[in-house]
Each structure stands twice: as C-alpha cells, then as structure tokens.
C-alpha positions as CSV (number, residue, x, y, z in Angstrom):
1,M,-11.3,-94.6,-6.1
2,Q,-10.5,-98.0,-7.5
3,N,-14.2,-99.0,-7.0
4,N,-13.6,-99.2,-3.3
5,S,-17.1,-98.8,-1.9
6,G,-15.7,-97.9,1.6
7,D,-13.8,-94.9,0.1
8,V,-16.9,-93.8,-1.9
9,E,-19.0,-93.9,1.3
10,M,-16.3,-91.9,3.1
11,V,-16.4,-89.2,0.4
12,K,-20.2,-88.9,1.0
13,D,-19.6,-88.8,4.7
14,L,-16.9,-86.1,4.3
15,G,-19.5,-84.0,2.3
16,D,-22.1,-84.4,5.1
17,K,-19.7,-83.6,7.9
18,Y,-18.5,-80.5,6.0
19,R,-22.0,-79.2,5.7
20,E,-22.6,-79.9,9.4
21,L,-19.3,-78.1,10.3
22,K,-20.3,-75.0,8.2
23,K,-23.7,-74.9,9.9
24,E,-22.1,-75.2,13.4
25,I,-19.4,-72.5,12.7
26,G,-22.2,-70.3,11.2
27,K,-23.8,-70.1,14.7
28,V,-20.9,-67.8,15.7
29,I,-19.3,-66.6,12.5
30,I,-21.7,-64.7,10.2
31,G,-20.7,-64.6,6.5
32,Q,-17.0,-65.3,5.6
33,D,-18.2,-68.5,3.7
34,E,-15.1,-68.5,1.4
35,V,-12.7,-68.1,4.3
36,I,-14.4,-70.9,6.3
37,H,-14.4,-73.1,3.2
38,L,-10.6,-72.6,2.5
39,L,-9.8,-73.1,6.2
40,L,-11.5,-76.5,6.3
41,L,-10.0,-77.4,2.9
42,S,-6.5,-76.8,4.2
43,I,-7.2,-78.8,7.4
44,F,-8.3,-81.8,5.2
45,C,-5.3,-81.3,3.0
46,K,-2.8,-81.2,6.0
47,G,-1.8,-77.7,4.9
48,H,-1.3,-74.4,6.7
49,S,-2.9,-71.1,5.9
50,L,-2.0,-67.4,6.0
51,L,-5.0,-65.1,6.9
52,V,-4.6,-61.5,5.6
53,G,-7.0,-58.9,6.8
54,V,-7.3,-55.7,8.9
55,P,-7.8,-56.0,12.7
56,G,-11.3,-56.5,14.1
57,L,-12.6,-59.0,11.5
58,A,-13.0,-61.9,14.1
59,K,-10.0,-63.9,12.8
60,T,-9.2,-65.2,16.3
61,L,-12.8,-66.0,17.0
62,L,-13.1,-67.8,13.7
63,V,-10.1,-70.0,14.4
64,N,-11.3,-70.8,17.9
65,T,-14.7,-71.7,16.6
66,V,-13.3,-74.0,14.0
67,A,-11.1,-75.7,16.6
68,Q,-14.1,-76.3,18.9
69,A,-16.2,-77.7,16.0
70,L,-13.3,-80.1,15.1
71,G,-12.7,-81.0,18.7
72,L,-9.1,-79.9,18.5
73,S,-6.9,-78.1,21.1
74,F,-6.2,-74.4,20.2
75,R,-3.5,-71.9,21.2
76,R,-3.1,-68.3,20.2
77,I,0.5,-66.9,20.1
78,Q,0.8,-63.1,19.8
79,F,3.9,-62.5,17.9
80,T,5.9,-59.5,19.1
81,P,9.4,-58.1,18.3
82,D,10.8,-59.5,21.6
83,L,9.4,-63.0,21.2
84,M,12.1,-65.7,21.4
85,P,12.0,-69.2,19.8
86,S,11.9,-70.8,23.3
87,D,8.7,-68.8,24.0
88,I,6.8,-70.8,21.4
89,V,8.7,-74.1,21.2
90,G,9.5,-74.5,24.9
91,A,12.8,-74.8,26.9
92,E,14.8,-77.1,29.0
93,I,14.7,-76.3,32.8
94,L,16.3,-78.0,35.8
95,D,13.8,-80.0,37.8
96,E,13.9,-80.6,41.6
97,N,16.3,-83.6,41.0
98,R,18.7,-81.3,39.1
99,Q,17.9,-83.1,35.8
100,F,17.2,-81.2,32.6
101,K,13.5,-81.5,31.7
102,F,11.9,-80.1,28.5
103,V,8.8,-78.0,29.2
104,K,6.7,-77.8,26.0
105,G,5.7,-74.4,24.7
106,P,2.3,-73.3,23.2
107,L,3.3,-74.7,19.8
108,F,2.4,-78.2,21.0
109,S,-1.3,-78.0,20.2
110,N,-3.5,-79.0,17.3
111,I,-4.4,-75.6,15.9
112,I,-2.0,-72.7,16.4
113,L,-3.0,-69.1,15.6
114,A,0.2,-67.2,15.0
115,D,-1.1,-63.7,15.3
116,E,0.8,-61.0,13.3
117,I,3.6,-63.4,12.4
118,N,5.4,-60.5,10.6
119,R,5.9,-58.6,13.9
120,T,8.5,-61.1,15.1
121,P,12.2,-61.4,14.0
122,P,13.2,-64.1,11.4
123,K,14.8,-66.2,14.2
124,T,11.5,-66.8,15.8
125,Q,9.6,-67.0,12.5
126,S,11.9,-69.9,11.4
127,A,11.3,-71.8,14.7
128,L,7.6,-71.9,13.8
129,L,8.3,-72.7,10.1
130,E,10.5,-75.7,11.1
131,A,7.5,-77.1,13.0
132,M,5.2,-76.4,10.1
133,Q,7.5,-78.2,7.6
134,E,8.9,-81.1,9.6
135,R,6.0,-81.4,12.0
136,S,8.6,-81.8,14.8
137,V,10.9,-79.5,16.7
138,T,14.5,-80.1,18.0
139,A,15.5,-78.8,21.4
140,G,18.5,-79.8,23.5
141,G,19.5,-82.4,21.0
142,H,16.1,-84.2,21.2
143,T,13.4,-84.2,18.6
144,Y,9.8,-83.8,19.7
145,Q,6.8,-84.6,17.4
146,M,4.0,-82.2,17.0
147,A,0.4,-83.1,17.9
148,K,-1.7,-84.8,15.1
149,P,-3.4,-83.1,13.3
150,F,-1.2,-80.0,13.4
151,F,-2.3,-76.9,11.7
152,V,-0.8,-73.4,11.7
153,L,-2.8,-70.4,10.9
154,A,-0.8,-67.2,10.7
155,T,-2.3,-63.7,10.4
156,Q,-0.9,-60.6,8.8
157,N,-2.2,-57.0,8.8
158,P,-2.0,-55.7,5.2
159,I,-2.0,-52.0,6.2
160,E,0.5,-51.5,9.0
161,Q,4.0,-52.5,7.8
162,E,6.1,-50.2,10.0
163,G,8.5,-52.2,12.3
164,T,7.6,-55.5,10.7
165,Y,9.7,-58.4,9.3
166,P,8.0,-59.5,6.1
167,L,8.1,-63.3,5.5
168,P,10.6,-64.2,2.7
169,E,9.2,-65.9,-0.4
170,A,10.7,-69.3,0.7
171,Q,8.8,-69.1,4.0
172,L,5.6,-67.9,2.4
173,D,5.7,-70.9,0.1
174,R,5.1,-73.2,3.2
175,F,1.6,-71.9,3.5
176,M,-0.8,-73.7,1.4
177,F,-3.3,-70.9,1.1
178,N,-3.2,-67.1,1.4
179,I,-6.7,-66.3,2.5
180,E,-8.0,-62.7,2.2
181,V,-10.5,-61.8,4.9
182,G,-12.7,-58.9,3.7
183,Y,-15.2,-56.7,5.4
184,P,-18.7,-58.1,6.0
185,S,-21.7,-56.9,3.8
186,F,-24.2,-54.5,5.2
187,E,-26.7,-57.3,6.1
188,E,-23.9,-59.5,7.7
189,E,-22.7,-56.6,9.8
190,V,-26.3,-55.9,11.0
191,N,-26.5,-59.6,12.1
192,I,-23.1,-59.5,13.7
193,V,-23.9,-56.4,15.8
194,K,-27.3,-57.9,16.8
195,N,-25.8,-61.2,17.8
196,T,-22.8,-59.9,19.7
197,T,-24.6,-57.2,21.8
198,I,-27.3,-59.2,23.5
199,G,-25.0,-61.1,26.0
200,V,-25.9,-64.6,24.7
201,E,-23.1,-67.1,23.9
202,Q,-23.5,-69.8,21.4
203,E,-22.5,-73.4,22.3
204,I,-20.4,-75.0,19.6
205,K,-20.9,-78.8,19.2
206,E,-18.0,-81.1,18.3
207,I,-18.7,-82.4,14.8
208,L,-15.6,-84.4,14.1
209,S,-13.2,-86.5,16.2
210,I,-9.4,-86.4,15.8
211,D,-9.5,-90.0,14.3
212,E,-12.1,-88.9,11.7
213,I,-10.0,-85.9,10.7
214,L,-6.9,-88.1,10.2
215,K,-9.0,-90.5,8.2
216,F,-10.3,-87.8,6.0
217,Q,-6.8,-86.4,5.5
218,Q,-5.7,-89.9,4.2
219,L,-8.9,-90.1,2.0
220,V,-8.1,-86.8,0.2
221,R,-4.7,-88.2,-0.8
222,K,-6.3,-91.4,-2.2
223,I,-8.7,-89.5,-4.6
224,P,-7.7,-90.3,-8.2
225,V,-6.6,-87.6,-10.6
226,S,-6.5,-87.9,-14.4
227,D,-3.2,-87.3,-16.2
228,H,-4.6,-84.3,-18.2
229,L,-5.5,-82.6,-14.8
230,Y,-1.9,-83.1,-13.5
231,E,-0.7,-81.5,-16.8
232,Y,-3.2,-78.7,-16.5
233,A,-2.1,-77.8,-13.0
234,I,1.6,-77.9,-13.9
235,R,1.0,-75.9,-17.1
236,L,-0.7,-73.2,-15.0
237,V,2.1,-73.0,-12.5
238,Q,4.8,-73.0,-15.2
239,A,3.0,-70.2,-16.9
240,T,3.7,-68.0,-13.9
241,R,7.5,-68.2,-14.4
242,P,9.0,-65.4,-16.5
243,N,11.9,-66.2,-18.8
244,T,10.7,-69.8,-19.4
245,E,9.2,-71.3,-22.5
246,M,5.8,-71.8,-20.8
247,A,5.6,-68.1,-19.7
248,K,2.4,-66.3,-20.9
249,E,2.4,-62.7,-22.2
250,V,0.9,-61.4,-19.0
251,T,3.7,-63.1,-17.1
252,K,6.5,-61.6,-19.1
253,E,4.9,-58.2,-18.8
254,Y,4.0,-58.1,-15.1
255,L,5.8,-60.8,-13.1
256,S,9.4,-60.8,-11.8
257,W,9.1,-64.2,-10.0
258,G,6.9,-67.3,-10.5
259,A,5.6,-70.2,-8.4
260,G,7.6,-73.3,-7.6
261,P,6.7,-77.0,-7.7
262,R,5.0,-76.8,-4.2
263,A,2.3,-74.7,-5.9
264,S,1.6,-77.6,-8.4
265,Q,1.4,-80.1,-5.5
266,N,-1.0,-77.9,-3.5
267,L,-3.2,-77.2,-6.6
268,I,-3.7,-80.9,-7.0
269,L,-4.3,-81.6,-3.3
270,A,-6.7,-78.7,-2.9
271,A,-8.6,-79.7,-6.0
272,K,-9.0,-83.2,-4.7
273,A,-10.4,-81.9,-1.4
274,H,-12.6,-79.3,-3.1
275,A,-14.1,-82.0,-5.4
276,A,-14.7,-84.3,-2.4
277,L,-16.5,-81.6,-0.4
278,Q,-18.8,-81.0,-3.5
279,G,-19.6,-84.8,-3.5
280,K,-17.4,-85.5,-6.6
281,F,-15.2,-88.6,-6.7
282,S,-12.5,-87.1,-8.9
283,P,-11.5,-83.4,-9.5
284,D,-11.7,-81.5,-12.8
285,A,-10.4,-78.2,-14.1
286,E,-13.2,-76.3,-12.3
287,D,-11.8,-77.5,-9.0
288,I,-8.3,-76.2,-9.9
289,M,-9.7,-72.8,-10.9
290,A,-11.6,-72.6,-7.6
291,V,-8.4,-72.9,-5.6
292,A,-5.9,-71.2,-7.9
293,K,-6.1,-67.7,-6.4
294,P,-5.4,-68.5,-2.7
295,I,-2.7,-71.0,-3.7
296,L,-0.8,-68.7,-6.2
297,R,-1.5,-65.3,-4.6
298,H,1.6,-65.4,-2.3
299,R,3.8,-67.4,-4.6
300,I,4.2,-64.9,-7.5
301,V,5.9,-61.5,-7.3
302,K,4.8,-58.5,-9.4
303,N,7.4,-56.4,-11.1
304,Y,7.7,-52.6,-11.1
305,R,5.5,-52.2,-14.2
306,A,2.6,-54.0,-12.6
307,E,3.0,-51.8,-9.5
308,A,3.1,-48.7,-11.6
309,E,0.0,-49.7,-13.6
310,G,-1.9,-50.8,-10.5
311,I,-2.3,-54.4,-11.8
312,S,-3.4,-56.7,-9.0
313,I,-2.1,-60.2,-8.4
314,E,-5.7,-61.5,-8.7
315,K,-6.0,-59.9,-12.2
316,I,-2.8,-61.6,-13.3
317,I,-3.9,-65.0,-12.0
318,E,-7.3,-64.6,-13.8
319,G,-5.3,-63.9,-17.0
320,L,-3.3,-67.1,-16.5
321,V,-6.3,-69.4,-15.5
C-alpha cells in the first residue's frame, strides 16, 4: 500500500466492518456463510452476482437483509415473460404541461434483485445488462446515471428450465460471481424453523454508510499485487481455453469453451478484496484459489464428453487450480 498508513488503517477498518456486517446479517440469515461472504466481496469489488438455488432458500430475504445492514435502497423485480424494458428502466410520459417527463423505473436503486432473470425475453434482459455494464441507461435520447453504489443480484432456478430464456455466455460474463445457494444443514434448519415461527422480527442495524462503501471500493483497487500473482491468475484463466498452448489435459478432454480476460480481472479484484477481509495487505495464491470456483463456474462450458461422464464444472476447476 506504498506505506500509506491511512490505507493500512482502512484495511483494518474494512476487516472490522466486515465482521460486524456478518454478525448483523446472521441475526436474520442462519448459515449460508460462504454466500454472504461472496455477496459482500462482490459489493466491495463493484461487481454483480448471479445466485443459483432452488426456491425457498431465503434468497430475497438475504439480499434485503444485506441492503439494510449496508444502509442501501433495495428493489426486487420479478422477471416474467411479459416484462418489458420500460417496466424496469422507466418510461417517458406526458406531464400536465404536455411536456415529456422521464419517470424512473425500479432499476434506479442501490441493490436490485432480479428474480428469475432467465424467465424474461432477451430484450428485457439486455436492458438490465446495459445498466450493469455502463452503470447508466439511455431513454428518449437522454442518458441517466445509476445510483452509487449500484449492485445487481440476479437469481436463477437450476431445476425448472421450461419456458425460460437462458442467459448467453457473453451476458453471463458480466456477473462477477456465480454463487450456489445450497440447502441448510440439519442444525441450521432447526434454528431457522425456531426463529421464523415465533412471530418475533429482528431489527437490522445499519453498519456502513454509502460514503464508507464507496471508499472501501476505491481501497480494494489500490491494494498492491505482485507480478507473479498476476501471472498465476492469467495462467489459470488461459488454462481453461481449449485449443490454445496453455490448455491443460483436463481442458482438452472436457471443455468446449474457456474463460475470457474479464475472468482474469475479476480473479485479481476478488483476491484483493478477499485478502483485505482477512486482514492481509496484499493477496497471494490462496486468495485466488478461494475465489476461483464462483468466478470461473459460469465462464467455462463443458463438452458432450464431460456431460456423458458426469464430470462437474467444480471438478474441472479443481483440476486446473
């Protein structure tokens, strides 16, 4: 950190705030430690996340709780086949003076939960993805900036695929993490049922302000990274690309498509944030390994042989790491 004592103090402060956030979120959300960790990581990295899990695992409650603990505005958009881009972005209407006025849609919020994003046609998906990439939207020839910070969390149901519009690889690439939400353990489920059937609601305290979040986002980008770690991250990503000189044996056997440069950028960014949250002032290979699966999971495509042999994406990534 170029011996900047202010930055060193901020890294310590970020670690303290992270622990406070987890404790506060834990009042409502039982278990799901890894999911909460990755969600907070992507917020501090200025990224977006895709949550994949069956219905009923409290994904909406989790995002709402995170928004409250961060003091951010939150909107949930239920994606349906008849949803139009103007339903999420907003539309121009005639006001009482017969002048066109832009009425902002639910997209103009800090945290957006795009529920079942694969249920809506590509036209509406792309309106959301423009906002994610550019952090602005264009309507009626005018450009409108999104709120700061702006974070999109999209959910997908991995089971029911009938009547859905799967996100193309280029659009999936815009999500920093693909986070798998699993079932709770037996003890966690006992606690969930006890806590949710007694009629008592937990109050969530605001742990961070918007200014603090924006400062921490800048801090993550300032964390130094050694050259050999840049090379390690890029080697790992290049190893996922079949028909290239860096391709590993497992890649040639089981992959038809590899990850692009955005994966390398996200590996480094996420490793920086992961290191900072552990109280380290510079990331190492362990931090890259800790974030490799959620970053690469949706960026590599298995071939027919992998499908036939029942080889999972996780197993392929483990082979590469």
